[in-house]
C-alpha positions as CSV (number, residue, x, y, z in Angstrom):
1,M,8.0,27.0,15.1
2,K,4.6,26.3,16.6
3,E,4.3,25.4,20.3
4,T,3.3,21.9,19.2
5,L,7.0,21.1,18.6
6,Q,8.0,19.7,21.9
7,A,10.0,16.9,23.6
8,G,8.4,13.5,23.2
9,L,7.3,13.8,19.6
10,K,8.3,10.7,17.5
11,V,8.4,9.8,13.9
12,T,9.5,6.7,12.0
13,R,10.3,6.6,8.3
14,R,11.3,3.7,6.1
15,Y,13.7,4.0,3.2
16,D,14.9,1.5,0.6
17,V,18.6,1.0,0.3
18,D,19.0,1.1,-3.5
19,K,22.2,1.1,-5.4
20,D,22.5,5.0,-5.1
21,K,22.6,4.7,-1.3
22,T,25.5,2.2,-1.2
23,I,29.3,2.2,-1.4
24,G,30.8,1.0,-4.6
25,H,34.5,0.9,-4.0
26,M,34.5,-2.7,-2.9
27,G,32.6,-4.1,-5.9
28,D,29.0,-4.9,-6.5
29,D,29.0,-8.0,-4.3
30,L,29.9,-5.9,-1.2
31,R,27.5,-3.0,-1.7
32,V,26.2,-1.8,1.7
33,Y,24.4,1.3,2.9
34,A,26.8,4.3,2.9
35,T,27.2,6.4,6.0
36,P,26.6,9.7,4.2
37,M,23.3,8.3,3.0
38,M,22.4,7.4,6.6
39,V,23.1,11.0,7.6
40,M,20.9,12.2,4.7
41,D,18.0,9.9,5.8
42,V,18.3,11.0,9.4
43,E,18.3,14.6,8.4
44,R,15.3,14.1,6.1
45,T,13.3,12.3,8.8
46,C,14.0,15.0,11.4
47,L,13.2,17.8,8.9
48,E,9.9,16.2,8.0
49,L,8.9,16.0,11.6
50,M,9.8,19.6,12.2
51,A,7.9,20.7,9.1
52,E,4.7,19.4,10.6
53,H,5.1,22.0,13.4
54,A,6.5,24.9,11.4
55,D,4.8,28.2,10.7
56,E,4.5,29.2,7.1
57,G,7.8,30.1,5.5
58,E,9.8,28.3,8.3
59,S,12.3,25.5,7.8
60,S,15.4,24.2,9.5
61,V,18.9,23.0,8.8
62,G,21.0,20.5,10.8
63,A,23.7,22.2,12.8
64,R,25.5,19.2,14.4
65,V,25.4,15.5,13.6
66,E,27.1,12.7,15.6
67,I,26.3,9.3,14.2
68,D,27.4,5.8,14.9
69,H,27.1,3.5,11.9
70,M,27.2,0.1,13.7
71,G,26.5,-2.5,11.1
72,P,26.1,-3.1,7.4
73,T,22.8,-3.1,5.6
74,L,22.9,-4.8,2.2
75,M,21.6,-3.2,-1.0
76,N,17.9,-3.9,-1.7
77,M,17.1,-4.1,2.1
78,W,15.3,-1.3,3.9
79,I,16.1,0.8,6.9
80,E,13.9,2.6,9.4
81,V,14.8,5.9,11.0
82,R,13.2,6.3,14.4
83,A,13.5,9.9,15.6
84,E,12.4,11.5,18.9
85,V,12.5,15.1,19.9
86,V,14.3,15.2,23.3
87,E,14.8,19.0,23.7
88,V,13.4,22.2,22.3
89,K,15.3,25.3,23.4
90,G,14.3,28.3,21.4
91,P,15.3,27.6,17.8
92,K,17.4,24.6,18.8
93,V,15.8,21.1,18.5
94,V,17.7,18.0,19.7
95,F,16.8,14.5,18.5
96,D,17.6,11.0,19.6
97,V,17.7,8.7,16.5
98,E,17.9,5.0,16.0
99,I,18.4,3.4,12.6
100,H,17.3,-0.3,12.1
101,D,17.2,-2.7,9.2
102,A,15.3,-5.9,9.1
103,L,17.9,-7.7,11.2
104,E,19.1,-5.3,13.9
105,Q,19.9,-1.7,14.9
106,V,22.6,-0.4,12.5
107,G,23.0,3.2,13.6
108,R,22.3,5.9,16.2
109,A,22.5,9.6,16.2
């Protein structure tokens, strides 16, 4: 990774909560954003930030995820993933992440 990857870098990405990102086991009237999809969107956001600071041929994988899914987001709403690099220690990069929908904060990682 380039030296430009350092604590304090921030990124925000917005994603639509379509049917594929919702749970289905409670019926169509109760489709809400699924926790595994939240993890995927957090991973994607952090990876995109890191990619901006990667040398050619470099990439990254998540090694540990701790996430609180704090509220439901209905299908056809959007969510924003707001990620900040809080630590870079060799190859290890630590992020603080908040997930918000149009109404409130619905997650943190």
